[in-house]
C-alpha positions as CSV (number, residue, x, y, z in Angstrom):
1,M,80.4,127.0,32.6
2,E,80.8,130.8,31.0
3,L,83.3,129.1,28.7
4,L,80.7,127.4,26.3
5,A,78.4,130.0,26.1
6,V,81.0,131.8,23.9
7,V,82.2,128.7,21.6
8,D,80.7,129.2,18.1
9,V,80.4,127.1,14.8
10,D,83.9,125.5,13.4
11,D,86.0,127.0,17.2
12,T,87.9,124.0,18.8
13,L,87.9,123.8,22.9
14,V,91.4,123.7,23.9
15,V,92.4,121.9,27.4
16,A,95.8,121.0,28.4
17,R,94.6,118.3,30.6
18,I,90.6,117.1,31.0
19,D,90.8,117.4,34.6
20,R,91.4,121.0,33.7
21,L,87.4,121.4,32.6
22,A,85.4,118.1,34.1
23,R,85.2,116.3,37.7
24,S,84.6,113.2,35.7
25,L,83.9,111.1,32.7
26,A,80.5,111.6,32.9
27,H,80.7,115.2,32.9
28,L,83.3,115.3,30.1
29,L,81.2,113.4,27.5
30,E,78.0,115.6,28.1
31,I,80.5,119.1,27.2
32,I,81.8,117.4,24.7
33,E,77.9,116.9,23.6
34,T,77.0,120.8,24.1
35,L,80.4,121.4,21.9
36,A,79.2,119.1,19.1
37,R,75.6,120.8,19.1
38,K,77.5,124.3,18.7
39,G,79.2,122.9,15.8
40,A,82.8,123.1,17.8
41,A,85.2,120.7,18.3
42,F,87.2,119.4,21.5
43,K,91.2,118.9,22.3
44,S,93.3,118.3,25.0
45,L,97.0,118.5,24.5
46,G,97.9,116.0,28.0
47,D,94.9,113.2,26.6
48,P,94.3,111.2,23.1
49,I,91.2,113.1,22.5
50,D,90.0,115.1,19.9
51,T,87.1,115.5,18.3
52,G,88.4,116.6,15.0
53,S,89.6,114.1,14.0
54,P,88.5,110.0,13.1
55,Q,90.8,108.5,15.9
56,G,89.6,111.3,18.2
57,K,86.2,110.2,17.8
58,F,86.9,106.1,18.1
59,T,88.2,107.6,21.6
60,L,85.5,109.3,22.4
61,Q,83.0,106.7,21.6
62,I,85.6,104.2,23.8
63,L,84.9,106.8,26.6
64,G,81.4,106.3,26.5
65,A,81.2,102.9,26.5
66,V,83.6,103.1,29.5
67,A,81.1,105.8,31.1
68,E,78.2,103.6,31.0
69,F,80.4,100.5,32.2
70,E,80.9,103.1,35.1
71,R,77.6,104.0,35.7
72,S,76.4,100.3,35.5
73,L,79.0,98.9,37.9
74,I,77.9,102.5,40.7
75,R,74.0,101.0,40.3
76,E,75.3,98.0,41.3
77,R,77.6,98.5,44.3
78,T,74.8,101.0,45.3
79,K,72.2,98.2,45.5
80,A,73.9,95.6,46.9
81,G,75.4,98.7,49.5
82,V,71.6,99.2,50.4
83,R,71.0,95.3,51.0
84,A,73.9,94.9,53.5
85,A,72.7,97.8,55.1
86,K,69.4,96.2,55.3
87,A,70.9,92.7,56.5
88,L,72.6,95.0,59.2
89,G,69.3,97.0,60.4
90,R,71.2,99.9,59.3
91,Q,68.4,102.5,57.3
92,P,70.6,102.9,54.1
93,G,70.9,106.6,53.4
94,N,73.4,109.4,54.0
95,P,73.6,109.6,58.0
96,G,74.1,113.4,58.6
97,L,70.4,113.7,55.9
98,I,69.0,111.4,58.3
99,S,70.2,112.8,61.6
100,G,69.2,116.4,60.4
101,D,72.3,117.6,60.4
102,P,72.8,121.3,59.2
103,L,76.0,120.8,57.6
104,A,75.1,117.3,55.5
105,R,71.8,119.8,54.1
106,R,73.8,122.3,53.0
107,R,76.7,119.9,51.3
108,V,73.9,118.0,49.9
109,A,71.6,121.2,48.4
110,H,75.2,122.7,47.1
111,A,75.9,119.8,44.8
112,R,72.4,119.4,43.9
113,D,72.6,123.0,42.9
114,E,76.1,123.0,41.0
115,R,74.3,119.5,39.0
116,L,70.9,122.3,37.8
117,S,73.9,125.1,36.7
118,E,76.1,122.5,35.3
119,R,72.5,121.1,33.1
120,A,71.3,124.6,32.4
121,I,74.3,126.1,31.0
122,A,75.1,123.0,28.6
123,G,71.0,123.3,26.8
124,A,71.4,127.2,27.8
125,D,72.4,127.8,24.0
126,E,69.1,125.9,22.6
127,F,66.1,126.8,25.3
128,L,67.3,130.4,26.3
129,P,66.8,132.4,23.4
130,I,63.2,131.4,23.3
131,V,62.7,132.5,27.5
132,R,64.5,135.9,26.2
133,R,62.1,136.2,23.6
134,L,58.6,135.2,25.5
135,R,59.7,136.4,29.3
136,P,58.4,138.3,31.0
137,A,55.7,139.4,28.8
138,Q,54.3,135.8,29.0
139,P,53.5,133.1,31.1
140,W,55.7,130.1,32.0
141,D,52.9,127.3,31.0
142,R,53.0,129.5,27.3
143,V,56.6,129.2,26.9
144,V,56.5,125.5,27.9
145,D,54.3,124.8,25.5
146,V,56.7,127.1,22.6
147,L,59.7,125.3,23.4
148,N,58.3,121.6,23.7
149,T,56.8,122.6,20.4
150,A,60.6,123.9,18.8
151,M,62.5,121.9,20.4
152,K,60.8,118.4,21.1
153,K,62.8,117.0,24.4
154,R,65.1,119.5,27.0
155,P,69.1,119.5,25.7
156,G,71.5,117.0,26.5
157,N,70.3,113.2,26.6
158,N,67.0,114.1,28.9
159,P,64.1,112.7,26.3
160,A,61.9,114.0,28.9
161,P,59.7,117.5,27.0
162,W,59.9,120.2,29.2
163,T,57.6,121.0,32.4
164,R,56.8,124.5,33.8
165,D,58.3,123.3,37.3
166,A,61.8,122.0,35.7
167,L,62.0,125.8,33.0
168,I,62.0,127.4,36.1
169,R,65.0,125.9,37.9
170,A,66.8,126.0,35.0
171,V,66.2,129.6,34.3
172,R,66.8,130.4,38.3
173,R,70.0,128.8,38.1
174,L,71.3,130.7,34.9
175,V,70.2,133.9,36.4
176,A,72.1,133.0,40.3
177,D,75.1,131.6,38.3
178,G,74.6,135.5,36.0
179,L,73.9,134.3,32.9
180,A,70.3,135.2,32.3
181,E,68.9,138.9,32.7
182,S,66.6,138.7,36.5
183,D,64.0,140.2,34.7
184,L,62.7,136.9,33.3
185,L,61.5,136.0,36.5
186,K,59.1,138.6,37.1
187,A,55.7,137.3,37.0
188,A,53.9,137.6,34.4
189,P,51.3,140.6,33.3
190,R,47.6,139.5,34.8
191,R,46.0,138.5,31.1
192,S,43.0,141.0,30.2
193,K,40.2,140.3,28.6
194,K,41.0,142.4,25.6
195,A,44.5,140.0,25.0
196,A,42.0,137.0,25.6
197,A,39.9,138.3,22.6
198,Q,42.9,139.2,20.7
199,T,43.9,135.3,20.9
200,R,40.3,134.2,19.5
201,R,40.4,136.4,16.9
202,L,44.0,134.7,16.1
203,V,42.6,131.3,16.5
204,E,39.9,132.2,13.9
205,L,41.8,133.5,11.6
206,V,44.7,130.9,11.3
207,A,41.9,128.1,10.7
208,T,40.2,130.4,8.0
209,I,43.5,130.7,6.3
210,H,43.9,127.0,6.5
211,N,39.7,126.1,5.4
212,A,40.2,127.8,2.2
213,A,42.9,126.0,0.7
214,P,41.7,123.9,-1.7
215,A,41.5,120.0,-0.7
216,G,44.9,118.5,-0.7
217,Q,46.9,121.6,-0.6
218,K,46.3,122.5,2.9
219,P,49.5,124.8,3.7
220,T,52.3,124.3,5.5
221,L,52.9,126.3,8.8
222,A,55.6,128.5,7.4
223,R,52.9,129.8,4.0
224,I,50.4,130.6,6.7
225,G,53.0,132.3,8.4
226,R,53.7,134.4,5.4
227,Q,50.5,135.3,4.4
228,L,49.6,136.5,8.1
229,E,52.3,138.9,7.3
230,R,51.6,140.1,3.9
231,Q,48.3,141.0,5.8
232,G,50.0,142.6,8.8
233,V,48.7,140.3,11.1
234,R,51.0,140.9,14.2
235,T,51.3,137.5,17.1
236,A,50.1,137.8,20.6
237,T,53.2,139.4,21.8
238,G,53.0,142.1,19.0
239,A,56.4,140.9,16.5
240,G,55.5,141.3,13.1
241,T,57.2,137.9,12.2
242,W,55.1,134.4,12.0
243,A,57.3,131.5,13.7
244,P,56.4,127.8,12.7
245,S,55.9,127.1,16.3
246,S,53.6,130.6,17.1
247,V,51.1,129.1,14.1
248,K,51.2,125.6,15.2
249,A,50.0,126.3,18.6
250,L,46.8,128.8,16.8
251,L,46.3,125.3,14.6
252,D,46.1,123.3,18.0
253,R,43.9,125.6,19.6
254,A,41.7,125.7,16.1
255,R,42.0,121.9,15.5
256,A,41.1,121.7,19.6
257,G,37.7,123.9,19.1
258,G,36.6,122.2,16.0
259,L,37.5,124.7,13.6
260,L,39.6,123.3,11.3
261,D,37.8,121.3,8.6
262,E,40.8,118.5,7.3
263,D,43.3,117.7,8.4
264,L,46.8,120.0,8.6
265,V,50.3,119.3,6.8
266,E,53.1,120.2,8.5
267,K,56.8,120.3,6.7
268,H,59.7,120.0,9.4
269,G,62.6,120.7,6.8
270,A,63.3,119.0,3.9
271,G,61.9,115.5,2.5
272,E,60.0,115.3,5.8
273,T,56.0,115.2,5.9
274,H,54.0,114.2,8.4
275,S,50.3,114.2,8.7
276,V,48.4,115.8,11.8
277,S,44.6,114.1,12.4
278,R,42.1,116.5,13.4
279,T,40.6,115.7,16.9
280,D,37.0,115.0,17.4
281,L,36.9,117.6,20.3
282,R,34.7,120.5,20.5
283,L,34.8,123.6,22.5
284,E,31.6,123.9,24.6
């Protein structure tokens, strides 16, 4: 949905009726969740929903419970239908797909594409900026590593980390819908020996900065990034600014290669500290 891409912080998306925006209750809740992540509110003039008010938030919680109840009913009915079909000697599933009907296959493919588009658009504001920064200069596997470091999970209610195939499918849908540039899908250039050597140099440099700090005072990711910037060291993509995720990726490689002397202390926001244990892996 293109409208969600232009919604900003403190905006309120106003619709005449819910059915003008969403096809189902689950779809509506997904849209409202996307708005909440962007710091925006939702209001329906024809329904008692206004997420900017306490009453509206309460109504939304009730709708969420109803949606979960509906999903449970659908699962139970589906299981009952499969059992009944098997008892009658019938094969459960879409008869058109089972018989190989081309029209049925096109309809299913279209419905699948619609769902992919909805999920991709809903989370585009979170993952697309990172993809645009790295593609097509970096291979998909590298982009996936950065996304999983920065986001921890996929947008929405999907707790699974990004995979290469899932990310490519999402970007393809955005390109097909005209919401992303086709250049993002171009093949990444083959990695040269010079680029590999540059990466090794960056890994060794970051490990040296980490190991040079006094015991118990290991630098944070942001501090290492600032030191690299002061030294004029550029990232593998040529950027002059170091993101914590880029520093962490190099530190992870250094740790896997046995180049770090002690544990790394990472700070993820104010008052939040996590210790990452050193591994016993070594480069062969």
